[in-house]
C-alpha positions as CSV (number, residue, x, y, z in Angstrom):
1,M,42.3,-11.6,69.8
2,Y,41.9,-12.4,73.1
3,V,38.7,-12.7,75.0
4,T,38.9,-11.4,79.0
5,S,35.3,-12.6,79.7
6,T,35.0,-16.4,80.7
7,R,31.1,-15.7,80.9
8,Y,31.4,-15.6,77.0
9,F,33.0,-19.3,77.1
10,D,30.5,-20.3,79.5
11,R,27.8,-19.3,77.5
12,L,28.7,-21.2,73.8
13,N,30.3,-23.9,75.5
14,A,26.5,-25.2,76.1
15,E,26.4,-26.2,72.7
16,Q,28.4,-27.5,70.2
17,L,29.3,-24.4,67.8
18,R,30.6,-25.5,64.3
19,V,33.8,-22.6,64.4
20,L,35.2,-21.1,60.9
21,V,38.5,-19.8,62.2
22,V,39.9,-17.1,59.3
23,E,43.6,-16.6,60.4
24,P,46.5,-16.5,58.4
25,K,49.0,-16.7,60.8
26,E,49.1,-20.3,61.4
27,L,50.3,-20.7,65.1
28,V,47.6,-18.3,65.9
29,A,44.9,-20.4,64.5
30,A,46.1,-23.3,66.1
31,R,45.7,-21.9,69.5
32,L,42.4,-20.8,68.5
33,K,41.5,-24.3,67.7
34,T,43.2,-25.8,70.5
35,Q,41.0,-23.6,72.5
36,L,37.7,-24.2,70.9
37,E,38.2,-27.7,71.0
38,R,38.5,-28.3,74.5
39,L,35.3,-26.5,74.9
40,G,33.3,-28.6,73.4
41,H,33.5,-27.3,69.6
42,L,34.0,-28.3,65.8
43,V,36.1,-26.7,64.4
44,L,36.0,-26.1,60.4
45,G,39.1,-25.0,58.6
46,P,41.1,-22.6,59.5
47,A,40.5,-20.4,56.1
48,K,43.5,-18.5,55.6
49,D,41.9,-15.3,52.9
50,G,38.7,-14.5,53.2
51,Q,38.1,-15.8,49.8
52,E,39.0,-19.0,51.2
53,A,36.3,-18.0,54.2
54,V,33.7,-17.7,52.0
55,A,34.1,-21.4,50.1
56,V,34.2,-23.2,53.4
57,A,31.3,-21.1,54.9
58,Q,29.1,-22.1,51.8
59,R,30.6,-25.7,51.7
60,L,30.3,-25.9,55.5
61,N,27.5,-23.7,56.6
62,P,29.8,-22.6,60.2
63,S,27.3,-21.1,63.5
64,L,30.0,-19.2,63.9
65,V,32.8,-17.4,62.0
66,L,35.9,-16.4,64.1
67,I,37.4,-13.6,61.3
68,D,40.3,-11.3,61.7
69,S,39.3,-7.6,61.1
70,K,42.7,-6.7,59.2
71,L,42.1,-9.8,56.9
72,P,42.8,-8.9,53.3
73,G,39.6,-10.0,51.6
74,A,37.8,-9.8,54.9
75,T,34.7,-7.2,53.3
76,A,33.6,-10.2,50.9
77,S,33.7,-12.3,54.1
78,R,31.6,-9.6,55.8
79,R,28.9,-9.8,53.1
80,R,28.8,-13.2,52.6
81,G,28.0,-13.5,56.8
82,R,24.9,-11.5,56.6
83,S,23.4,-14.2,54.4
84,S,22.6,-17.8,54.7
85,P,24.0,-20.1,52.7
86,S,20.8,-20.6,50.3
87,G,21.1,-16.8,49.9
88,Q,18.6,-15.5,51.8
89,S,19.5,-12.6,55.2
90,R,19.7,-14.1,58.5
């Protein structure tokens, strides 16, 4: 995933986010982690699949989840993303 607009990152940098990175490729996850930490964010995970992402999200309550849309198990993660840890819709 590449974001070309620096305005997006400037807006994210306004506050520290708790970011869960869901990426099966270790190199990609490490690069994302490095970039996010340079921006001052706390990186949770990474999670390697959808099931792990759901478990980590329920436990650590991230403010943002970056997930590979082609990831096996991503459907469950998307459903999880529509509700808060308490089970109420956001």
